[in-house]
C-alpha positions in Angstrom: 132.4 -90.4 82.5 129.2 -89.7 80.7 127.9 -86.2 80.5 124.6 -85.2 82.1 121.9 -85.8 79.5 118.6 -84.2 78.7 115.8 -86.7 78.9 112.9 -86.8 76.5 109.6 -88.4 77.5 109.0 -91.5 75.3 106.1 -91.5 72.9 103.9 -94.6 73.5 103.0 -95.4 69.9 100.3 -98.1 70.2 101.0 -99.8 66.9 104.7 -99.7 67.3 104.6 -101.1 70.9 102.2 -103.9 70.0 104.5 -104.8 67.1 107.3 -105.5 69.5 105.3 -106.9 72.4 106.7 -110.4 72.8 108.3 -112.6 75.5 111.8 -111.7 76.4 114.4 -111.7 79.2 114.7 -108.9 81.7 118.5 -109.2 81.6 119.1 -109.0 85.3 122.0 -111.3 84.2 123.7 -112.4 81.0 123.6 -115.2 80.2 120.1 -115.4 81.7 119.2 -117.9 84.5 117.5 -120.5 82.2 121.0 -121.1 80.9 122.3 -122.2 84.2 123.3 -125.9 84.4 123.5 -128.4 87.2 127.0 -129.3 86.0 128.1 -126.2 87.8 128.9 -127.1 91.4 129.8 -125.5 94.7 133.5 -126.3 94.0 133.2 -124.2 90.8 131.8 -121.3 92.9 134.6 -121.6 95.5 137.2 -121.6 92.7 135.7 -118.3 91.4 135.8 -116.9 95.0 139.5 -117.8 95.2 140.3 -116.3 91.8 138.5 -113.1 92.7 140.4 -112.9 96.1 143.7 -113.4 94.3 143.3 -110.4 92.0 145.5 -107.4 92.7 142.4 -105.3 93.6 139.5 -107.5 94.4 136.1 -105.8 94.1 134.0 -104.8 97.1 131.1 -107.0 98.2 127.4 -106.9 97.7 125.4 -109.2 99.9 121.9 -110.5 99.3 119.8 -112.5 101.8 116.6 -114.2 100.6 114.0 -114.2 103.4 111.3 -116.3 101.9 108.4 -116.3 104.3 104.9 -114.8 103.7 101.7 -115.3 105.7 99.4 -115.1 102.7 99.8 -115.4 99.0 99.6 -112.5 96.6 98.3 -114.1 93.4 100.5 -112.0 91.1 103.8 -113.0 92.9 106.5 -114.8 91.0 109.1 -114.9 93.8 110.3 -118.0 95.6 108.1 -117.8 98.7 107.2 -120.1 101.6 103.6 -119.4 102.8 103.3 -120.0 106.6 101.7 -118.7 109.7 104.4 -120.2 111.9 106.3 -117.2 113.3 109.0 -119.4 114.7 110.2 -120.4 111.3 112.7 -117.5 110.9 114.7 -118.7 114.0 115.6 -122.0 112.3 116.1 -120.3 109.0 118.5 -117.7 110.5 120.6 -120.6 111.9 120.8 -122.1 108.4 121.9 -118.7 107.0 124.6 -118.5 109.6 125.9 -121.9 108.8 125.9 -121.0 105.1 127.8 -117.8 105.8 130.3 -119.7 107.9 131.2 -121.9 105.0 131.7 -118.9 102.7 133.2 -116.1 104.8 136.5 -117.9 105.5 137.1 -118.1 101.8 136.8 -114.3 101.3 139.5 -111.8 102.1 138.7 -109.9 105.2 139.8 -106.6 103.7 137.0 -106.6 101.1 134.3 -104.2 102.4 130.6 -104.6 102.0 129.3 -101.8 99.8 125.7 -103.0 99.6 123.4 -105.3 101.6 119.9 -106.1 100.6 117.2 -108.3 102.3 114.6 -109.5 99.9 111.7 -112.0 100.0 109.1 -113.1 100.6 108.5 -110.6 103.3 111.6 -109.8 105.4 109.4 -108.1 108.0 107.6 -111.4 108.5 110.6 -111.8 110.9 109.9 -110.3 114.3 112.1 -107.3 115.3 114.3 -109.4 117.6 114.7 -112.0 114.8 115.8 -109.3 112.3 118.2 -107.8 114.8 119.7 -111.2 115.5 120.2 -111.9 111.8 121.8 -108.5 111.2 124.2 -109.0 114.2 125.3 -112.3 112.7 126.0 -110.6 109.4 128.0 -107.8 111.0 130.1 -110.2 113.0 131.2 -111.9 109.7 131.6 -109.0 107.3 133.1 -105.5 107.5 130.9 -102.8 106.1 132.0 -99.6 104.2 131.2 -96.4 106.1 128.7 -95.4 103.4 127.3 -98.8 102.7 123.8 -99.0 101.2 121.7 -101.2 103.5 118.3 -101.9 102.1 115.3 -104.0 102.8 112.0 -104.9 101.1 109.0 -104.5 103.4 105.3 -105.2 103.4 103.4 -102.4 105.2 100.9 -104.9 106.4 103.7 -106.7 108.3 105.8 -103.8 109.5 105.5 -102.3 112.9 107.1 -99.3 114.6 109.3 -101.8 116.5 110.6 -103.1 113.1 111.6 -99.6 112.2 113.3 -99.1 115.6 115.5 -102.2 114.9 116.2 -101.2 111.3 117.3 -97.7 112.4 119.6 -99.3 115.0 121.1 -101.5 112.3 121.7 -98.5 110.0 119.3 -99.5 107.2 118.9 -96.5 104.9 117.0 -97.8 101.8 113.6 -99.3 101.7 111.3 -100.6 99.0 107.7 -101.7 99.4 105.1 -103.2 97.1 101.9 -101.2 96.4 100.9 -102.7 93.1 97.5 -100.8 92.9 95.3 -99.0 95.4 92.1 -99.9 93.7 90.0 -102.1 96.1 88.7 -104.4 93.3 92.2 -105.0 92.0 93.5 -105.7 95.5 90.7 -108.2 96.2 91.5 -109.9 92.8 95.2 -110.4 93.7 94.6 -111.1 97.4 96.5 -108.1 98.7 94.5 -105.6 100.7 96.7 -102.6 101.4 95.0 -99.2 102.0 96.6 -96.0 101.0 96.5 -94.7 104.6 98.5 -97.7 105.8 101.1 -97.2 103.1 101.3 -93.4 103.8 101.9 -94.0 107.5 104.6 -96.6 106.8 106.4 -94.2 104.5 106.2 -91.4 107.1 107.6 -93.7 109.8 110.4 -94.7 107.6 111.3 -91.1 106.9 111.1 -90.3 110.6 113.5 -93.1 111.3 116.1 -91.8 108.9 115.6 -93.8 105.7 117.3 -91.7 102.9 115.6 -93.5 100.0 112.1 -95.0 99.7 111.0 -96.9 96.6 107.5 -98.2 95.8 106.7 -100.9 93.3 103.6 -100.8 91.1 102.4 -103.5 88.6 100.4 -102.8 85.5 98.4 -105.6 83.7 96.7 -106.8 86.9 93.0 -108.0 86.7 90.4 -105.3 86.4 92.9 -102.5 85.9 91.9 -99.7 83.6 93.6 -96.4 82.7 90.9 -94.5 84.7 91.2 -96.6 87.8 95.0 -96.7 87.7 95.1 -92.9 87.3 93.8 -92.7 90.9 96.6 -94.9 92.1 99.1 -92.7 90.3 97.7 -89.6 92.0 98.0 -91.4 95.4 101.6 -92.4 94.7 102.5 -88.8 93.8 101.0 -87.7 97.1 103.3 -90.2 98.9 106.3 -88.6 97.1 108.7 -91.7 97.0 112.3 -91.2 95.8 112.0 -94.0 93.3 109.2 -95.8 91.5 109.3 -99.2 89.8 106.4 -99.9 87.3 106.5 -103.6 86.4 104.7 -105.4 83.7 102.7 -108.2 85.3 104.3 -111.5 84.2 101.2 -113.8 83.9 102.7 -117.3 83.8 100.0 -119.6 85.4 101.6 -122.8 83.9 104.8 -122.1 85.8 103.5 -120.3 88.9 100.7 -122.4 90.3 99.0 -119.7 92.5 98.6 -117.4 89.5 95.8 -119.8 88.3 93.6 -118.0 90.8 93.7 -115.0 88.4 91.2 -115.4 85.5 92.8 -114.5 82.2 89.5 -112.9 81.1 89.9 -110.3 83.9 93.2 -109.1 82.7 93.3 -105.8 80.8 93.7 -106.0 77.0 97.1 -105.2 75.4 95.7 -101.8 74.4 94.4 -101.1 77.9 97.8 -102.0 79.3 99.4 -99.6 76.9 97.0 -96.9 78.0 97.9 -97.5 81.6 101.6 -97.4 80.8 101.3 -94.2 78.8 99.4 -92.5 81.6 101.9 -93.6 84.2 104.9 -92.3 82.2 103.1 -89.0 81.5 102.1 -88.5 85.1 105.4 -89.4 86.7 107.5 -87.4 84.3 105.2 -84.4 84.6 105.7 -84.6 88.4 109.5 -84.3 87.9 110.6 -88.0 88.0 113.2 -89.1 85.4 112.2 -92.1 83.4 115.4 -94.2 84.0 114.4 -96.7 81.4 112.4 -99.9 81.0 110.4 -99.8 84.3 112.1 -97.3 86.7 111.6 -93.7 87.6 113.6 -91.6 90.1 113.9 -88.0 91.3 116.7 -86.2 89.4 118.9 -85.9 92.5 118.6 -89.6 93.3 121.8 -91.6 93.3 120.3 -93.8 90.5 120.0 -90.7 88.2 123.5 -89.6 89.2 124.9 -93.0 88.4 123.2 -93.0 85.0 124.7 -89.6 84.3 128.1 -90.9 85.3 127.8 -94.0 83.2 128.0 -96.3 86.3 124.5 -97.5 86.5 124.3 -101.3 86.7 121.9 -104.2 86.8 121.9 -107.3 89.0 119.3 -109.8 90.2 117.5 -107.0 92.2 117.2 -104.8 89.1 119.0 -101.4 88.6 121.7 -100.6 91.1 124.2 -97.9 91.7 126.9 -100.4 92.9 128.6 -101.7 89.8 131.7 -103.9 90.0 130.9 -105.7 93.2 131.0 -109.5 93.7 127.5 -110.4 94.8 127.3 -113.1 97.4 123.7 -114.3 97.9 122.5 -116.4 100.8 119.3 -118.3 101.4 117.0 -120.6 99.4 117.0 -119.9 95.6 119.5 -117.0 96.0 121.8 -116.3 93.1 125.4 -115.2 93.5 127.5 -113.4 90.9 131.2 -113.8 91.6 134.0 -113.2 89.2 133.1 -115.0 86.0 130.4 -117.2 87.6 126.7 -117.3 88.5 125.7 -119.7 91.2 122.2 -120.5 92.4 121.1 -122.2 95.6 118.5 -124.9 95.7 115.0 -123.5 95.1 113.4 -126.2 97.4 113.5 -125.0 101.0 113.9 -128.5 102.4 116.7 -129.4 100.1 118.4 -126.1 100.7 118.2 -126.6 104.5 119.4 -130.3 104.2 122.4 -129.3 102.2 123.6 -126.6 104.5 122.7 -128.7 107.6 125.0 -131.4 106.3 127.9 -128.9 106.0 127.6 -128.4 102.2 126.9 -125.3 100.2 123.4 -125.4 98.6 124.6 -124.6 95.1 122.5 -126.6 92.7 123.3 -124.9 89.4 125.1 -122.1 87.8 127.3 -121.0 84.9 130.9 -119.9 84.2 131.0 -117.2 81.6 133.1 -117.5 78.5 135.0 -114.6 77.1 132.2 -114.1 74.6 129.6 -114.1 77.4 131.5 -111.4 79.2 131.7 -109.3 76.0 128.0 -109.6 75.3 127.1 -109.0 78.9 128.9 -105.7 78.7 127.1 -104.7 75.5 123.7 -105.6 77.0 124.6 -103.9 80.4 125.5 -100.6 78.8 122.5 -100.6 76.5 120.2 -101.4 79.5 121.8 -98.7 81.7 123.2 -96.0 79.4 120.8 -96.5 76.5 123.8 -95.8 74.3 126.9 -97.7 73.2 130.3 -96.5 71.9 131.1 -99.4 69.6 134.8 -98.5 68.8 135.6 -97.8 72.4 134.1 -101.1 73.6 135.8 -102.9 70.7 139.1 -101.4 71.6 138.6 -102.4 75.2 137.9 -106.1 74.3 140.4 -106.2 71.4 137.8 -106.8 68.6 136.5 -105.0 65.6 133.0 -104.4 66.9 131.3 -103.9 63.6 132.7 -107.1 62.2 132.3 -109.2 65.3 128.7 -108.2 65.8 127.7 -107.9 62.1 124.7 -110.3 62.4 123.5 -108.4 65.5 123.8 -105.0 63.8 121.9 -106.4 60.9 119.1 -107.6 63.2 118.8 -104.1 64.6 118.0 -102.6 61.2 114.2 -103.0 61.5 114.3 -101.4 65.0 116.3 -98.6 63.6 113.8 -98.2 60.7 111.1 -98.0 63.4 112.9 -95.2 65.3 113.8 -97.3 68.4 117.5 -96.7 67.9 120.0 -94.8 65.7 123.3 -96.2 64.5 125.8 -93.6 63.3 129.2 -92.3 64.1 130.2 -95.5 65.7 127.4 -95.2 68.4 124.2 -96.9 69.0 121.7 -94.5 70.6 118.4 -95.7 72.0 115.5 -93.3 71.4 113.1 -92.3 74.2 110.5 -94.7 72.8 113.2 -97.4 72.4 113.7 -97.3 76.2 110.3 -98.9 76.5 111.5 -101.7 74.3 115.1 -102.0 75.5 114.7 -105.7 76.1 113.9 -106.2 72.4 117.0 -104.2 71.5 119.2 -106.3 73.8 117.8 -109.5 72.5 119.6 -108.9 69.2 122.9 -109.4 71.1 121.8 -112.5 73.0 123.4 -115.4 71.2 121.9 -117.9 73.6 118.3 -116.8 73.1 117.5 -118.9 70.0 118.4 -122.0 72.0 116.5 -121.1 75.2 113.1 -122.8 75.7 112.3 -120.9 78.9 109.1 -118.8 79.1 109.7 -115.1 79.7 107.4 -112.3 80.5 106.2 -110.0 77.7 108.5 -107.0 77.0 105.7 -104.5 77.4 
């Protein structure tokens, strides 16, 4: 168990940050999703499920359900979304999710409790309250939940009513995240998401009144027309709302891959220097208000389970970002959803019609995936610990995997030398330690251990 650490606010050195500002993976998985192949099939996934079930102590379960519907498009969005005004769509989609569960659940040992459930989107609260309750009832009929299970949902305040909260309270949801992005009216108009502060405040208060124990808000820097001065007002508003966690994401502007992002003019985006000024101001304001900079893009109150997990060395990353539930098998349902079971990743079809057709025909919708090699598992652990602990005990990890770490990773350690010279890390006494400033560039540090990256042609968002 890691000891409780003292955290130092990172120095946002403009020249240094710009030097390392380049495209790179976010490492919500390793190997990353662009490495998935269509040679991986549903049979491969089911083989991993059987292997995991057969282990002496199979891990608990984490469940993810992708609920893809949104009534309107937010131009910044990079999620797999179905834009529709048809409020009956969730009924048919729930039927498909139930069919998908019914093909998977019989393969899983019944004594494996659900430690975590998350509904993402899209906009899960596009579903009406009765539709959400019906979906939750179907899940509870098929899985056994741990008494202290984390049950979370992403909501849109513009689509969430008091009746939604009544249902979520009855279903024992206890964690909630919501997008805010920016409260500045000009920015909101530019990204087609009008969400006043009063609406957001009322939604958060209702969630607290209904017993939610953790509330997280998402912000994005790098959106059109943002400046340090305008974003400072958003930061003030967020601190008035007093969320438990804050995510501050770098806008991934990929108009060639995400068609609706073409509605955002590149000329309206803040310059790299202005983005850094925004980031610097956000880190300063949040840490001054008592939030801990978890690393990369997350902040949390010191008594939040995320901080406690980081202190204990049990913080983890999955496809939803940082999580306190390490060691679970993640079963994901719905269009485009990605499971992580045993040694495998498996992704459902991204096309909603093809996904529905596969499940309707009695087949799992797995369209691609990957089975990790021993080397992948080793490197995943290196990257995971760096991303979550911002430190790595090289001899201990080498002993655990039966390797001489320094010899095995000699080229990687050599690649880290320039980062060490720039003060992003220190390497001594058998440990790699990430500096406070290095936390901002942790993706760059992890890229040194990614043996697949040189052969990946995928476009990634910029690291800062």
